[in-house]
N, C-alpha and C positions, 0 to 999 in steps of 0.2 A: 418500615418500608412498604406498601403495596405490592403483592407477586408482579414480577416484571419481568421484560428480555432486558440487560444490563448489555451495552456493549462495553465492551473491555481490550482498550488497546493493547500491545506489546513491544518489547524493544524493536527495532528496524535492524537487529543484527547480533552481536555480542551479546548473551542474556549478562554480561558484566557490568553494563551500562544503565541496570533497573532503576535504581536511585537516581539517576541523573535525569530521566525522563518520564519516570511514572509517578505521579504525585501519591503519596500517603494515604490522601482521601480513596484512592482508586482502592490501595490495596485493602482497608477497612471493609470495604462493602464487597470486594472480593472473597475476602475471607468468610463471607457468609453466603456463599453460593459454593453447591457440590453438584449442580447438575451444568454442563456446559455443553454448548455448540460450536462445535472446533473443526477448522480446516484440516488438518493432521494431528491427530489423537498424541503422536509422538512427541510432535514440538509443544502441543499443548501442556504435557505433562510436564515435559523440562520448565517449561515456563511456572508454572506453579510451584514446580519444588524449588526454582531459582528465588521464587517471593518468598519461601517458606509458609504456603496453605499449611494452616493448621490441621485443616481435614487429613486423614491419610489419602492418597491416591487410589488405592484400590478400595475405598467407600465413595467414589466420585462415580458418576454416570457422564459419560462421555456420546456423544450422538456425532459423527463427522458427512460434513456438509463440502463437497468440491462437487469438481464435474465429473468424477465417478459414480455420485451419489444418484440413485433412485428417487425422480424427484417427485414419486408418487408417496415416499419413506416420509418426506421432510415436515407433511403436517403432523403427523405424530410428536415429533421433536417438542412439543409446547405443553403437552398434557402436564408436566410436573406443575405448570402455571396454576391449573387446576386444583391441584393438591396445596395449594396454599407456596409454593416455592417460588422462588427468584430464578431465572436462566443467566449464565452469562453468555455473550456470543466472542469468541475468541479466535482473531485472525492468524494467519500465519507469521506474518509482520505487520506493524503498526495499526494503523485504526481500520476497524471492522468496516467492511461493505463498501469501502474504495479501491478499485482495483482488486477486488474480491469479491469470492461468492457469496457473502451472508447477507447481500439484498436481501434473496430469495427469501429466507427464513425473517426478515424484518417485514416484506410486502405482506406476507402472512399474517403475522402479528398485529398489522394494521386492519386486516379482514376481520381478525378476530375482536379487535378492539380491547389489545392487551396495551397496555403501557409499556414505554418505550426510553430507555435510558441510556444516554451516550456519555461516556467518560473521555475525560481530558485526554488526552496523548499524542505520539510522534504523527508525523504522516507525512512521508517522504517527498508526495507531490505537492503538497503547501507548502514545506520547509525548503524545497527547491525553488520554486515561484518566490518564496520571501526573499533568496536570498541573489537571487539571479539578475535585479537591476531592472526586468521587464515589466510590462504592464500587468499588474493585479486586477483591474478592473475589468480587462475584458481578455478571457483566455478560454483553451478547448485544451480539455486531456483527451486524447486519442488513445491510451492504452497500447498496446504491441502493434507496430507494423508490422505488412507482408515478409516474408522467410524469403520468398524468392527474389533472387537480385534486379530482376528489370520491373517487380511489380513494385518493388520496394524504392528503388531508384523515380517511377514513376510517383509514386505515393507521397515521398518527399517532395519532390516538384508541387504537387496540390497544397502542400501544408505549407510550403515558402511564399506561394503563392497566396494563401489564407495572411499570412503574417503582414503583407505589402497592402492587399485588398482592403482587409478587414482592421488595422492597426492591433492585431491580436495576438498574444503570445499562445506559442503551441509547444503543448506539453507530452511527450511520448516518453514508452520504458521498453525494455529490451529482455528476453532471458538472459543472464548476466553471461554466459560461455559465449554469447553472439554480439557481445557488447564491442566489440572492435569492427565486426564486417558492419554492423550500423555506424559506427564513425567515419569507417571507410567511404560507405555511402552517401555520407552527408557531404564529407568533403570533395566530393565528386559531384553530387548533384546539387547543391547549392552555390547561392553567387558567393563571391569573395568576399562582399561588405556586410551578407547576412551574419548575425550575432549569433552565436552557438553557446548557450551554458550547460556543462555538464557537472552534473551533482552526484557524487560516488559517495557509497558508504555514511551517510548522513547520521550524525550523530555520534558515530563511532571512533576510535582513538587516530586511525589515518582517513577519516572525513578530507575529501576535495570537492571543492567548490570553484569554480572558476568561469567565468564570461569572456569569450574573445571571438574576434570576427573569425569568418571561416579562415581567411586568408593568414592569420595569425595564428591558428590551429594546424595547419599544413607544416607550419614550423616547428609544432611540436609533439614532444615524444608524450604519450598519455597513457597511462599502466592502469585501464579498467576491468580488463579481465578478469570473468568470474568474481567481480564486485556488483553489488546490486545499484544501478546508475540512473539516473533521470535526467532524460534530454530536452532542453528547451528549445527552440529557434523564436528571432524577435529581430526586428528590424535595427 
């Protein structure tokens, strides 16, 4: 294989589910890589140990790419390719570059005319959309909503308006420990007949994916605190 930037998906949560969501082909490719660009070194090391990477961890090279990284440094991260080595890009969870800072290094790879190879793997946003029953031909991913309660409520109302105006599924996420605050804001801000899908811990043993109207969610007890969750709105 020509030296390339390989986009390597990881599991969405517990590493016990590696064989369930990571194809053998991915492992074969990853086993041949010893230079990695990662969101968090600790998580990446844990993943590589779990998949039984044959190269000792201490013989690997890791470059960290996250919100704390000096953007002026990341141009040097691809230098191994000039030496004939492929480089792996690993996200904290799921597929790289989707709700993930890895897009910055992929942009540079394009500018440097470096081949970029995406491997198949789990993506919570797409898997949530697949299972929601919502419009999969017209959708928008919005990332994180405002933390401030007033701004969040205003944002939810704008998002709901886009659902009805554009016939468009609206997808967003939250820091897991703030899931319940977002859920409560959705119940207070949305129309009773608006549909909400909650997709929590996708691909894990306690996976929870349900679509109900806001009115019906008001009658439901939800346990999503501190669990990775995707929220989707539709009509």
